[in-house]
C-alpha positions in Angstrom: 2.7 13.1 -1.2 1.9 17.3 -1.9 3.9 19.3 0.6 2.1 22.3 0.7 -1.8 23.3 -0.5 -1.3 24.2 -4.3 0.2 20.4 -4.0 -2.3 19.3 -2.5 -5.0 20.2 -4.8 -3.5 19.2 -8.0 -2.4 15.9 -6.4 -6.3 16.0 -5.4 -7.2 16.2 -9.1 -5.2 14.1 -11.1 -2.2 13.2 -9.9 -0.4 9.9 -8.4 1.3 8.5 -4.8 3.9 7.8 -4.8 5.3 4.3 -4.6 6.0 3.6 -0.4 9.3 1.4 -1.6 10.3 5.5 -2.9 10.2 6.3 0.3 11.1 3.1 1.8 13.6 0.8 -0.4 13.6 -2.2 2.3 10.3 -2.9 1.9 8.5 -5.7 0.9 7.2 -5.6 -2.2 3.9 -7.2 -1.6 3.4 -4.9 1.1 3.8 -1.9 -0.3 1.4 -3.4 -3.5 -1.2 -4.1 -0.2 -0.5 0.1 0.8 -0.6 1.0 -2.8 -4.6 -1.2 -3.6 -5.6 1.3 -0.7 -4.8 4.0 -1.4 -5.3 3.5 -5.0 -7.8 7.3 -6.2 -10.1 4.5 -7.5 -12.2 3.3 -4.5 -13.0 0.1 -7.4 -8.9 -0.8 -7.2 -10.0 -0.1 -2.9 -10.7 -3.7 -0.8 -14.5 -3.9 -1.3 -14.3 -4.7 2.3 -12.1 -5.5 5.7 -12.7 -9.3 5.4 -11.1 -9.1 2.6 -7.8 -7.1 3.8 -7.0 -8.8 6.3 -6.5 -11.8 3.8 -3.8 -10.4 2.7 -2.1 -9.6 5.5 -2.9 -13.2 6.2 -1.2 -14.2 3.0 1.2 -12.0 3.8 2.2 -13.2 7.1 2.3 -16.5 6.7 4.5 -16.1 3.7 7.2 -14.0 5.6 6.4 -16.9 9.0 10.0 -18.7 7.9 12.2 -15.7 6.9 10.6 -14.6 10.4 10.9 -17.8 13.1 14.3 -20.2 12.3 13.2 -23.4 11.8 
């Protein structure tokens, strides 16, 4: 992620954002993928509705439930 104005300008012109996992390796891959899609430069690669984001979050919640709640 850019730290100063020249870096920000270069980033806006065509740079790419680092993966969330580069900063936080313990982040689940599915979460990092959701963040990547939410921050995509191309609007067509972003979720088109809030409902899509909520559905994705619900799938993540269900997929990780067993890890968080002992059976």
